[in-house]
TORKEFI-316695 format. One record per residue (C-alpha): x, y, z. Coordinates in pm, whole numbers, padded with zeros to 5 digits, always signed. Example, Ala and Ser with C-alpha at 12.3 -4.5 7.8 and 13.67 -1.06 7.14 Angstrom:
BEGIN
+01230-00450+00780
+01367-00106+00714
END
This chain:
BEGIN
+12082+00980+08723
+11969+00737+08457
+12139+00400+08459
+12173+00152+08178
+11931-00136+08190
+12081-00481+08231
+11973-00841+08243
+11991-00945+08605
+12146-01279+08693
+11933-01544+08861
+12021-01817+09105
+12259-01811+09402
+12535-02028+09254
+12720-02044+08923
+12927-02303+08743
+13297-02253+08804
+13357-02191+08431
+13115-01896+08448
+13252-01757+08772
+13500-01482+08833
+13497-01549+09209
+13401-01860+09402
+13427-01856+09784
+13335-02149+10004
+13331-02159+10386
+13570-01864+10419
+13696-01796+10771
+13941-01524+10872
+14056-01496+11232
+14269-01233+11404
+14377-01416+11715
+14058-01510+11896
+13846-01270+11691
+13659-01413+11392
+13627-01134+11134
+13475-01363+10868
+13275-01665+10980
+13218-01918+10706
+13084-01726+10407
+13004-01848+10055
+13009-01612+09755
+12972-01651+09379
+13046-01367+09137
+12968-01420+08771
+13199-01300+08499
+13079-00969+08356
+12853-00871+08644
+12862-00597+08906
+12846-00754+09251
+12787-00539+09559
+12905-00654+09901
+12716-00458+10164
+12716-00457+10541
+12760-00263+10861
+13096-00135+10981
+13295-00431+11105
+13084-00679+10909
+13391-00829+10740
+13356-00675+10394
+13705-00527+10365
+13866-00839+10513
+13684-01049+10254
+13806-00824+09973
+14163-00844+10105
+14146-01223+10082
+14017-01203+09723
+14296-00961+09633
+14565-01182+09786
+14656-00922+10049
+14540-01136+10342
+14556-01509+10407
+14245-01696+10506
+14222-01912+10815
+14003-02172+10648
+13799-02226+10333
+13856-02221+09957
+13883-01917+09731
+13910-01901+09352
+13953-01567+09172
+13970-01587+08792
+14056-01954+08840
+14349-01878+09072
+14402-01914+09445
+14495-01564+09569
+14702-01705+09854
+14918-01910+09615
+14900-01727+09282
+14905-01364+09397
+15164-01249+09141
+14972-01399+08849
+14646-01263+08985
+14776-00908+09020
+14832-00894+08643
+14461-00955+08589
+14285-00747+08856
+14263-00382+08952
+14205-00269+09308
+14083+00056+09464
+14141+00058+09838
+13971+00283+10090
+14304+00460+10133
+14514+00482+09818
+14848+00522+09993
+14977+00778+09745
+15314+00949+09767
+15198+01303+09843
+15502+01469+09686
+15447+01311+09343
+15227+01496+09096
+14926+01333+08934
+15125+01291+08612
+15420+01140+08797
+15192+00903+08986
+15044+00773+08662
+15390+00746+08504
+15509+00541+08803
+15204+00318+08777
+15281+00265+08409
+15616+00116+08512
+15465-00105+08781
+15165-00254+08599
+15205-00499+08314
+14872-00413+08150
+14932-00148+07881
+14754+00187+07901
+14827+00557+07855
+14835+00821+08129
+14671+01071+07894
+14368+00847+07852
+14315+00819+08226
+14376+01190+08284
+14107+01272+08029
+13864+00998+08139
+13867+01108+08502
+13891+01481+08428
+14233+01528+08586
+14409+01696+08294
+14399+02032+08468
+14551+01878+08780
+14833+01681+08616
+15110+01896+08768
+14956+01918+09115
+15118+01712+09394
+14882+01438+09508
+14894+01575+09862
+14732+01896+09735
+14436+01723+09570
+14087+01735+09717
+13938+01417+09858
+13723+01370+09549
+14020+01418+09316
+14219+01157+09508
+13934+00909+09474
+13920+00975+09099
+14295+00914+09074
+14249+00598+09284
+13988+00474+09036
+14209+00564+08739
+14484+00340+08878
+14237+00060+08952
+14104+00048+08595
+14446+00093+08433
+14460-00139+08133
+14097-00250+08177
+14164-00554+08400
+13939-00860+08394
+13825-00799+08752
+13807-00467+08936
+13766-00461+09314
+13641-00131+09457
+13629-00070+09832
+13391+00221+09904
+13467+00389+09567
+13240+00692+09616
+13283+00767+09986
+13326+01142+10033
+13245+01231+09674
+13006+01507+09573
+12702+01403+09365
+12862+01491+09032
+13180+01296+09108
+12970+01002+09226
+12782+01009+08895
+13111+00999+08703
+13223+00700+08908
+12896+00520+08837
+12948+00586+08466
+13300+00441+08483
+13173+00126+08656
+12902+00079+08395
+13160+00126+08119
+13370-00152+08270
+13073-00387+08268
+12981-00294+07912
+13337-00390+07816
+13280-00735+07968
+13473-00677+08290
+13367-00794+08635
+13329-00550+08924
+13310-00632+09294
+13239-00332+09513
+13156-00244+09869
+12946+00060+09947
+12749+00219+10229
+12521+00391+09975
+12228+00156+09921
+12101+00354+09622
+12441+00292+09462
+12399-00083+09494
+12043-00060+09361
+12159+00140+09059
+12469-00061+08970
+12462-00415+09104
+12335-00726+08927
+12352-00913+09255
+12403-00820+09619
+12524-00986+09938
+12466-00827+10279
+12712-00917+10554
+12670-00874+10927
+12906-00986+11203
+13124-01183+10964
+12846-01374+10792
+12641-01335+10474
+12285-01274+10591
+12120-01255+10247
+12241-01280+09888
+12088-01277+09542
+11949-01039+09286
+11783-00727+09415
+11445-00869+09318
+11511-01194+09502
+11616-01044+09832
+11353-00769+09829
+11068-01006+09743
+11134-01195+10066
+11040-00887+10269
+10692-00744+10323
+10581-00442+10127
+10394-00163+10298
+10152+00127+10283
+10058+00405+10519
+09797+00677+10557
+09666+00931+10804
+09308+00866+10916
+09048+01104+11061
+09083+01111+11439
+08736+00963+11500
+08814+00636+11321
+08938+00381+11572
+08889+00061+11371
+09026-00042+11033
+08942-00356+10832
+09104-00691+10905
+09423-00724+10699
+09674-01002+10644
+09965-00773+10723
+10101-00630+11049
+09938-00300+11143
+10114-00024+11337
+09930+00283+11465
+10093+00600+11591
+09822+00852+11671
+09621+00893+11352
+09896+00744+11134
+09851+00382+11017
+10134+00173+10874
+10079-00174+10732
+10359-00423+10654
+10221-00697+10435
+10321-00991+10213
+10013-00915+10000
+10038-00548+09909
+09772-00555+09638
+09517-00751+09842
+09554-00555+10166
+09566-00218+09991
+09252-00308+09792
+09068-00400+10111
+09187-00087+10288
+09088+00144+10002
+08750-00029+09966
+08685+00013+10338
+08770+00384+10314
+08552+00434+10005
+08249+00270+10167
+08274+00513+10458
+08356+00819+10253
+08690+00848+10435
+08951+01078+10288
+09296+00920+10336
+09560+01188+10386
+09920+01130+10281
+09854+00783+10137
+10174+00604+10038
+10236+00250+09914
+10561+00087+09808
+10727-00253+09777
+11010-00340+10010
+11343-00174+09932
+11705-00269+09974
+11712-00032+10271
+11431-00233+10434
+11628-00554+10388
+11949-00396+10515
+11789-00260+10831
+11604-00586+10891
+11932-00778+10871
+12081-00549+11133
+11780-00575+11362
+11750-00954+11332
+12122-01010+11388
+12125-00789+11696
+11840-00992+11846
+12040-01314+11828
+12195-01435+12158
END
């Protein structure tokens, strides 16, 4: 899918006047278990911010604190200038939330669910608009319990964006969706940003974060391991290239990067992709070596994500 281009934010922190969310030293404990262990986050107004991490990393707990659904053990939190623990009622008028499980009443139809939501939410909107926007018109009279998983997620998102709130929090918005439904959800998120709204989302789909997010934070074991723009966090990781060599070649040129060999396959992880690749290709050209299956690429978000997991698991 093609995504709209955007100007990416720079810098890890923002002035409070520019921020939709400011979190400092957030801790959340469940008894003796620390689910969140002293994280800092900044989310700019009008940006899409992706909170990534492994299962149990603390993402959903963090979102619950931002939404006012869970109290923090320690730290400070400001969402749209409000403290969610103190100003939850005022905050709910300004944010929309899509949970992992919508908690629908299965016996209500789609139309009845939207009509009920219209009575509960102070932001004005029309059920017909949401039915059309999320392609649920043909399912308006179907009980929610009879909807497919993808249709329920679309209804979830319709309720979250009801009245175009200032901040929309989406917890795994595309989990279980087919590719076409995922594309529609991406479009809806981009529309929110184009309208000047702020979106905070969690996702297990790294390509989703790459396509949508202005900035990213990766959590592991209750902490933020890395945060910044995609360019910032990827540039801190080595790029790489690989090729298959003729079996008789045992030596390759000296390179600045780390070389891995598996049979005839050579993989190089390097902070100087251009320099090492130039040396490698020059060495091959001088010897008339044909490099099979040559591939070169900068580091990706997936590389960073897997490195965070590996490095965290090595800690005592």
